[in-house]
Rosetta silent file (secondary structure, phi, psi, omega in degrees, C-alpha in Angstrom):
SEQUENCE: XXXXXXXXXXXXXXXXXXXXXXXXXXXXXXXXXXXXXXXXXXXXXXXXXXXXXXXXXXXXXXXXXXXXXXXXXXXXXXXXXXXXXXXXXXXXXXXXXXXXX
SCORE:     score description
SCORE:     0.000 S_00000001
   1 L     0.000  129.512  179.454   -0.010   -0.005   -0.001 S_00000001
   2 L   -75.012  140.273  178.596    1.401    3.398   -1.013 S_00000001
   3 L   -98.994  139.768  177.004    1.739    5.967    1.757 S_00000001
   4 L   -87.671  143.526  175.512    0.710    9.559    1.186 S_00000001
   5 L   -79.737  164.662  177.160    3.062   12.346    2.205 S_00000001
   6 H   -57.818  -42.006 -179.442    1.892   15.139    4.507 S_00000001
   7 H   -64.892  -37.861  177.312    1.927   17.524    1.523 S_00000001
   8 H   -63.846  -44.845  179.267   -0.228   15.150   -0.540 S_00000001
   9 H   -64.155  -41.957  179.450   -2.793   14.866    2.261 S_00000001
  10 H   -63.619  -44.907  179.972   -2.800   18.611    2.812 S_00000001
  11 H   -61.137  -41.296  179.582   -3.226   19.307   -0.903 S_00000001
  12 H   -62.983  -45.130 -179.314   -6.099   16.853   -1.162 S_00000001
  13 H   -64.624  -42.992 -179.030   -7.854   18.433    1.825 S_00000001
  14 H   -65.399  -39.085  179.269   -7.366   21.981    0.506 S_00000001
  15 H   -66.238  -25.585 -178.935   -8.675   21.033   -2.948 S_00000001
  16 L   -84.179   -4.736 -178.675  -11.799   19.593   -1.334 S_00000001
  17 L   -81.684  147.067  172.197  -12.640   22.846    0.472 S_00000001
  18 L   -74.854  169.473 -179.316  -15.264   25.298   -0.629 S_00000001
  19 H   -60.740  -38.614  179.005  -14.173   28.907   -1.233 S_00000001
  20 H   -67.105  -44.537  177.932  -15.548   29.880    2.191 S_00000001
  21 H   -63.501  -39.876 -179.610  -13.754   27.041    3.950 S_00000001
  22 H   -66.743  -39.795  178.488  -10.515   27.868    2.150 S_00000001
  23 H   -63.102  -41.355  178.624  -10.774   31.540    3.099 S_00000001
  24 H   -65.992  -43.082  176.630  -11.297   30.581    6.763 S_00000001
  25 H   -57.225  -47.970 -178.306   -8.371   28.131    6.572 S_00000001
  26 H   -63.305  -38.722  178.520   -6.110   30.833    5.114 S_00000001
  27 H   -64.500  -45.616 -177.945   -7.131   33.348    7.848 S_00000001
  28 H   -66.205  -39.898  179.725   -6.447   30.806   10.597 S_00000001
  29 H   -64.998  -44.366  178.961   -3.118   29.796    9.038 S_00000001
  30 H   -61.129  -41.701  178.322   -2.020   33.431    8.717 S_00000001
  31 H   -65.066  -41.218  178.860   -2.935   34.110   12.369 S_00000001
  32 H   -66.120  -40.609  179.096   -1.046   31.041   13.536 S_00000001
  33 H   -64.369  -43.499  178.335    1.985   31.967   11.454 S_00000001
  34 H   -62.155  -44.032  178.542    1.990   35.520   12.874 S_00000001
  35 H   -60.034  -41.539  179.314    1.717   34.187   16.451 S_00000001
  36 H   -65.767  -40.652 -179.691    4.656   31.851   15.801 S_00000001
  37 H   -67.309  -42.483  178.679    6.780   34.631   14.308 S_00000001
  38 H   -64.754  -42.900  177.718    6.050   36.993   17.214 S_00000001
  39 H   -57.818  -43.563  179.335    6.806   34.194   19.691 S_00000001
  40 H   -62.794  -40.096  178.499   10.132   33.546   17.993 S_00000001
  41 H   -66.770  -38.896  177.951   11.050   37.236   18.216 S_00000001
  42 H   -64.277  -46.145  179.105   10.159   37.350   21.893 S_00000001
  43 H   -58.656  -46.209 -179.455   12.263   34.231   22.537 S_00000001
  44 H   -62.271  -41.363  178.779   15.211   35.685   20.622 S_00000001
  45 H   -66.736  -39.864  179.178   14.996   38.990   22.503 S_00000001
  46 H   -64.194  -46.864  178.977   14.744   37.211   25.852 S_00000001
  47 H   -64.508  -38.316  178.530   17.765   35.023   25.084 S_00000001
  48 H   -64.008  -30.356  177.006   19.757   38.049   23.832 S_00000001
  49 L   -80.661   -6.140  178.535   19.035   39.672   27.195 S_00000001
  50 L    73.902   28.975 -178.434   20.355   36.554   28.921 S_00000001
  51 L  -107.042  148.706  170.862   17.068   35.866   30.726 S_00000001
  52 L   -84.246  167.806  173.880   15.240   32.639   31.395 S_00000001
  53 H   -58.587  -42.164 -179.108   11.485   32.394   30.828 S_00000001
  54 H   -61.491  -42.390 -179.445   11.046   32.459   34.588 S_00000001
  55 H   -67.705  -40.786  176.888   13.096   35.651   34.943 S_00000001
  56 H   -63.499  -43.921  179.293   11.183   37.405   32.152 S_00000001
  57 H   -59.090  -42.585  179.956    7.908   36.307   33.684 S_00000001
  58 H   -62.811  -40.816  178.763    8.939   37.737   37.086 S_00000001
  59 H   -65.915  -29.620 -179.584    9.821   41.072   35.481 S_00000001
  60 H   -90.943  -11.671 -176.947    6.420   41.112   33.753 S_00000001
  61 L    72.663   37.663  178.775    4.419   39.938   36.755 S_00000001
  62 L  -134.265 -169.381 -177.344    3.174   36.807   34.976 S_00000001
  63 L  -100.458  157.739  174.855    3.934   33.099   34.976 S_00000001
  64 H   -61.316  -36.952  179.998    6.674   31.150   33.235 S_00000001
  65 H   -61.707  -38.014  179.047    3.936   29.090   31.568 S_00000001
  66 H   -64.537  -39.862  177.877    2.458   32.262   30.013 S_00000001
  67 H   -66.078  -41.514  179.128    5.875   33.145   28.566 S_00000001
  68 H   -61.358  -44.146  177.963    6.275   29.587   27.215 S_00000001
  69 H   -62.937  -42.455  178.323    2.884   29.784   25.503 S_00000001
  70 H   -61.402  -47.171 -178.466    3.735   33.191   24.020 S_00000001
  71 H   -67.606  -30.837 -179.848    7.103   32.010   22.721 S_00000001
  72 H   -80.146   -8.341 -177.932    5.594   28.811   21.276 S_00000001
  73 L    78.639   16.343 -179.172    3.008   30.820   19.348 S_00000001
  74 L   -75.404  -17.804  178.077    0.230   29.127   21.264 S_00000001
  75 L  -134.513  146.433  173.617   -1.441   32.448   21.977 S_00000001
  76 L   -81.196  125.541 -177.449   -1.715   35.611   19.932 S_00000001
  77 L   -74.874  136.480  172.828    0.062   38.406   21.790 S_00000001
  78 L   -83.102  164.457  176.192   -1.849   41.601   22.490 S_00000001
  79 H   -61.995  -38.280  179.552   -0.175   44.969   22.097 S_00000001
  80 H   -60.169  -44.567  178.650   -0.359   45.350   25.876 S_00000001
  81 H   -63.120  -44.013 -179.675    1.548   42.072   26.347 S_00000001
  82 H   -65.097  -34.454  175.588    4.150   43.059   23.805 S_00000001
  83 H   -65.056  -39.591  177.077    4.581   46.432   25.540 S_00000001
  84 H   -65.514  -39.685  177.282    5.153   44.601   28.824 S_00000001
  85 H   -62.761  -49.449 -178.661    7.692   42.283   27.189 S_00000001
  86 H   -58.379  -47.131 -179.990    9.538   45.249   25.659 S_00000001
  87 H   -61.986  -40.367 -179.168    9.614   47.130   28.970 S_00000001
  88 H   -67.274  -27.081 -179.334   10.817   44.049   30.857 S_00000001
  89 H   -98.578   -0.300 -178.725   13.640   43.633   28.329 S_00000001
  90 L    69.531   33.409 -178.798   14.512   47.325   28.120 S_00000001
  91 L  -114.281  166.409  174.340   13.434   47.452   24.477 S_00000001
  92 L  -102.989  133.059  176.182   11.194   49.694   22.433 S_00000001
  93 L   -87.823  130.740  179.630    8.101   48.183   20.781 S_00000001
  94 L  -127.942  120.099  177.847    7.672   49.210   17.163 S_00000001
  95 L  -108.907  128.750 -177.746    4.552   48.295   15.179 S_00000001
  96 L  -123.283  131.088  174.807    4.680   48.810   11.463 S_00000001
  97 L  -108.501  126.475 -177.144    1.795   48.563    9.005 S_00000001
  98 L  -126.688  156.267  175.896    2.863   48.001    5.396 S_00000001
  99 L   -68.462  141.350  176.969    1.129   47.565    2.100 S_00000001
 100 L   -88.942   -7.130 -178.368    0.775   43.965    0.973 S_00000001
 101 L   -83.365    0.000    0.000    0.931   44.976   -2.683 S_00000001
């Protein structure tokens, strides 16, 4: 029996979606990708500052588990949370809106 690759299965599922389902899938994927990218940047900034998750959490007044979820992209960070991260790391938060065209 031939085994399907992950990409084959994904492609088959995407082709079977209606336009509405595909649009919702794309929105969810984009949100998850953004959360992962933000989490990676938080992790990199924390490590550059030489802090553990527990130390960053203490500076922010939150839990180590909350930092772990943020860095893993398991939660979408609010601007307030990102401001708290920046302040705890002695950084400036910069939000940029750019054209997608």
